[in-house]
C-alpha positions as CSV (number, residue, x, y, z in Angstrom):
1,X,5.9,8.8,-30.7
2,X,4.4,9.2,-27.1
3,X,2.1,6.1,-25.8
4,X,-1.1,7.6,-24.4
5,X,-1.6,6.8,-20.9
6,X,-4.7,5.2,-19.3
7,X,-5.6,8.7,-18.1
8,X,-5.2,10.0,-21.5
9,X,-7.5,7.3,-23.0
10,X,-10.1,7.8,-20.2
11,X,-10.2,11.6,-20.8
12,X,-10.6,11.2,-24.6
13,X,-13.6,9.0,-23.7
14,X,-15.0,11.4,-21.5
15,X,-14.9,14.2,-23.9
16,X,-16.9,12.1,-26.5
17,X,-19.4,11.5,-23.6
18,X,-19.8,15.1,-22.8
19,X,-20.4,15.9,-26.6
20,X,-23.1,13.0,-26.6
21,X,-24.8,14.7,-23.6
22,X,-25.5,17.7,-25.9
23,X,-26.5,21.0,-24.3
24,X,-27.2,21.8,-20.6
25,X,-29.5,19.1,-19.3
26,X,-32.0,21.4,-17.3
27,X,-35.4,20.1,-18.0
28,X,-38.3,21.9,-16.1
29,X,-37.7,22.2,-12.4
30,X,-34.7,19.9,-12.4
31,X,-32.2,22.7,-11.8
32,X,-33.9,23.3,-8.4
33,X,-33.6,19.7,-7.5
34,X,-29.8,19.7,-8.6
35,X,-29.2,22.8,-6.3
36,X,-31.0,21.3,-3.3
37,X,-29.0,20.8,-0.3
38,X,-27.3,17.4,0.0
39,X,-26.2,14.9,2.9
40,X,-23.0,16.4,4.3
41,X,-20.0,14.6,3.0
42,X,-16.9,16.3,4.5
43,X,-18.1,16.1,8.1
44,X,-18.9,12.4,7.6
45,X,-15.2,11.7,6.8
46,X,-13.6,14.2,9.4
47,X,-12.4,12.6,12.6
48,X,-11.3,14.1,15.9
49,X,-8.0,13.2,17.6
50,X,-8.4,9.8,19.2
51,X,-11.3,8.7,16.9
52,X,-11.2,5.7,14.6
53,X,-10.2,6.3,10.9
54,X,-13.4,6.8,8.8
55,X,-13.8,4.3,5.8
56,X,-15.3,5.5,2.3
57,X,-16.2,2.3,1.1
58,X,-16.3,2.0,-2.8
59,X,-18.7,0.2,-5.0
60,X,-16.1,-1.0,-7.6
61,X,-16.9,-3.7,-10.1
62,X,-13.8,-3.4,-12.4
63,X,-10.5,-1.2,-13.0
64,X,-7.9,-0.7,-15.8
65,X,-5.2,-1.9,-13.3
66,X,-7.0,-4.9,-11.9
67,X,-9.5,-6.0,-14.6
68,X,-12.8,-7.5,-13.4
69,X,-13.1,-7.5,-9.6
70,X,-16.7,-8.3,-9.1
71,X,-18.4,-7.6,-12.5
72,X,-22.0,-8.7,-11.7
73,X,-22.1,-6.9,-8.2
74,X,-25.4,-5.3,-7.4
75,X,-24.5,-1.9,-6.3
76,X,-27.4,-1.3,-4.0
77,X,-26.6,-4.6,-2.2
78,X,-23.1,-3.8,-1.7
79,X,-23.9,-0.1,-0.6
80,X,-26.3,-1.6,2.0
81,X,-23.9,-4.0,3.3
82,X,-21.1,-1.3,3.5
83,X,-23.6,1.1,5.7
84,X,-24.5,-1.9,8.0
85,X,-20.8,-2.7,8.5
86,X,-20.0,1.0,9.5
87,X,-19.0,2.9,6.4
88,X,-18.9,6.7,6.9
89,X,-19.9,7.3,3.2
90,X,-20.0,5.3,-0.1
91,X,-18.2,5.9,-3.2
92,X,-19.8,4.5,-6.5
93,X,-17.7,4.4,-9.7
94,X,-20.0,5.5,-12.6
95,X,-17.5,5.3,-15.5
96,X,-19.0,2.6,-18.0
97,X,-16.0,1.8,-20.1
98,X,-13.1,1.4,-17.9
99,X,-14.7,0.7,-14.6
100,X,-18.0,-1.2,-15.4
101,X,-20.1,1.5,-13.7
102,X,-23.0,3.4,-14.6
103,X,-24.4,6.8,-13.7
104,X,-27.8,4.9,-13.0
105,X,-26.2,3.4,-10.0
106,X,-26.3,6.6,-8.1
107,X,-29.9,7.4,-7.4
108,X,-30.8,3.6,-6.3
109,X,-27.9,3.6,-3.9
110,X,-28.8,7.0,-2.6
111,X,-32.3,5.8,-1.8
112,X,-31.1,2.6,-0.1
113,X,-28.7,4.1,2.5
114,X,-28.6,7.0,4.9
115,X,-24.9,7.9,4.4
116,X,-23.6,10.4,1.9
117,X,-22.8,9.2,-1.7
118,X,-19.7,10.3,-3.6
119,X,-19.8,9.9,-7.4
120,X,-16.4,8.7,-8.5
121,X,-15.6,9.3,-12.1
122,X,-13.5,11.6,-14.4
123,X,-15.3,14.9,-14.3
124,X,-14.1,17.6,-16.5
125,X,-17.1,19.7,-17.3
126,X,-19.9,21.4,-15.4
127,X,-22.5,19.4,-17.0
128,X,-21.2,16.3,-15.2
129,X,-21.8,18.0,-12.0
130,X,-25.3,18.8,-12.9
131,X,-25.9,15.4,-13.9
132,X,-24.3,14.1,-10.5
133,X,-26.5,16.2,-8.5
134,X,-29.7,15.2,-10.1
135,X,-28.7,11.4,-9.9
136,X,-28.2,11.7,-6.1
137,X,-24.6,12.3,-5.4
138,X,-23.7,14.4,-2.3
139,X,-20.0,14.7,-3.4
140,X,-18.0,14.2,-6.5
141,X,-14.5,13.2,-7.2
142,X,-12.3,16.0,-9.0
143,X,-8.8,14.7,-10.1
144,X,-6.0,17.5,-10.5
145,X,-4.2,15.6,-13.1
146,X,-7.5,15.5,-15.3
147,X,-8.3,19.2,-14.8
148,X,-5.2,21.4,-14.3
149,X,-5.2,24.4,-12.0
150,X,-7.5,26.6,-13.8
151,X,-10.4,23.9,-14.7
152,X,-9.9,22.7,-11.1
153,X,-10.8,26.1,-9.6
154,X,-13.8,26.5,-12.1
155,X,-15.3,23.1,-11.1
156,X,-14.8,23.7,-7.6
157,X,-17.1,26.8,-7.9
158,X,-19.5,25.0,-10.0
159,X,-19.7,22.1,-7.4
160,X,-20.7,24.7,-4.6
161,X,-23.2,26.0,-6.7
162,X,-24.9,22.3,-6.7
163,X,-24.3,21.9,-3.0
164,X,-21.9,19.1,-4.0
165,X,-18.8,18.6,-1.6
166,X,-15.6,18.0,-4.0
167,X,-12.9,15.4,-2.9
168,X,-10.0,16.6,-4.9
169,X,-7.6,13.8,-5.9
170,X,-3.7,14.2,-6.1
171,X,-1.0,11.9,-7.1
172,X,2.0,14.0,-6.4
173,X,3.5,16.8,-4.2
174,X,3.0,19.4,-6.9
175,X,-0.6,18.4,-7.5
176,X,-1.3,18.7,-3.6
177,X,0.1,22.2,-3.8
178,X,-2.3,23.2,-6.7
179,X,-5.2,21.7,-4.7
180,X,-4.5,23.5,-1.5
181,X,-3.7,26.7,-3.4
182,X,-7.4,26.3,-4.7
183,X,-8.7,26.1,-1.2
184,X,-9.9,22.6,-1.1
185,X,-11.6,21.3,2.0
186,X,-11.3,17.6,0.9
187,X,-7.9,16.2,-0.3
188,X,-7.7,12.6,-1.5
189,X,-4.2,11.4,-2.1
190,X,-4.2,8.4,-4.5
191,X,-1.0,6.2,-3.8
192,X,-1.5,4.9,-7.3
193,X,0.3,6.4,-10.3
194,X,-2.1,7.1,-13.1
195,X,0.3,6.5,-15.9
196,X,2.1,3.4,-14.3
197,X,-0.3,1.9,-11.9
198,X,2.7,1.8,-9.4
199,X,1.7,2.1,-5.8
200,X,3.5,4.4,-3.2
201,X,2.0,3.9,0.2
202,X,4.2,6.5,1.8
203,X,2.7,9.4,-0.4
204,X,-0.1,10.3,2.1
205,X,2.7,10.6,4.8
206,X,4.7,13.0,2.5
207,X,1.7,15.1,1.8
208,X,0.1,15.2,5.1
209,X,3.0,17.6,6.3
210,X,1.5,20.3,3.9
211,X,-2.1,19.9,4.7
212,X,-3.6,22.3,7.1
213,X,-5.9,21.3,10.0
214,X,-9.2,22.2,8.5
215,X,-8.6,20.1,5.5
216,X,-10.3,16.5,5.6
217,X,-7.3,14.1,4.3
218,X,-8.3,11.0,2.6
219,X,-6.0,8.3,1.7
220,X,-6.8,6.0,-1.3
221,X,-5.4,2.8,-3.2
222,X,-3.5,-0.1,-2.1
223,X,-5.0,-0.3,1.3
224,X,-5.5,-4.0,2.2
225,X,-5.3,-4.5,5.9
226,X,-6.1,-3.2,9.3
227,X,-2.4,-2.2,9.8
228,X,-2.5,-0.1,6.6
229,X,-5.3,1.9,7.9
230,X,-3.7,2.5,11.3
231,X,-0.5,3.6,9.6
232,X,-2.3,5.9,7.4
233,X,-4.3,7.2,10.3
234,X,-1.2,7.9,12.3
235,X,0.3,9.7,9.2
236,X,-2.7,12.2,9.5
237,X,-5.4,10.6,7.1
238,X,-9.0,11.3,8.5
239,X,-10.3,8.6,6.3
240,X,-9.5,5.9,3.6
241,X,-10.9,5.0,0.5
242,X,-11.1,1.3,0.0
243,X,-12.6,-0.6,-3.2
244,X,-10.8,-3.4,-4.5
245,X,-10.0,-5.2,-1.1
246,X,-13.6,-5.0,-0.1
247,X,-15.1,-6.0,-3.5
248,X,-12.9,-9.0,-3.7
249,X,-14.0,-10.4,-0.5
250,X,-16.7,-13.1,-0.1
251,X,-18.6,-10.4,2.2
252,X,-17.7,-6.9,1.3
253,X,-19.3,-5.8,4.6
254,X,-17.2,-8.5,6.6
255,X,-14.2,-7.2,4.8
256,X,-14.9,-3.8,6.0
257,X,-15.4,-4.6,9.5
258,X,-12.0,-6.1,9.5
259,X,-10.5,-2.8,8.5
260,X,-12.2,-0.8,11.1
261,X,-9.7,0.6,13.8
């Protein structure tokens, strides 16, 4: 008997949440709001040669791999601290069951800062994109391992319809090929294996060799020091996504400043 991975368990829960949402959530003029232009996300993370690596700082209260990180953190206070410290954009985890997040974190964080906001969750249905846009997200995370090739293409089209940039996350070279074939403009390389939680910090360097110059490359997971950021930048990353390291520090903003190179 195959033991379900944490990704399997998360996706099972997501299907339940989507069913609970019911039909399309399109009250009154809300669809027009959802389809309004957003803050440019991809340009905020792109760096020119010689520029410092951008940081996508994450509001992350818990995770399946780390357990509670900062369970009582005020997302708005953390977001403001990140912006003041120099974050190029802010990632907000919205999954309740596994990450202690909430979709209701998005709108207050968006109002509190001027940088773009990424909704980080396990998005597998168009209604979740609509929900993201209504709550103020400028971009969403799409995970190849959760979607597969066909659904990824569909979700990318739907995201464009809501003016949402899509950070497409991969965990293997094969997934990177799927994402690049789909024409992504933002590629996130997650060093953490979603099945085993093992970290491979060389993955960005391996995948970077296949990434066209017009694609913004973002390195994710396991990033703890300025040297980590520097190495990933040298490997070709435009930006790094950092959550746990910052959220465990007494001051997430001060910890962010220590990472900036």
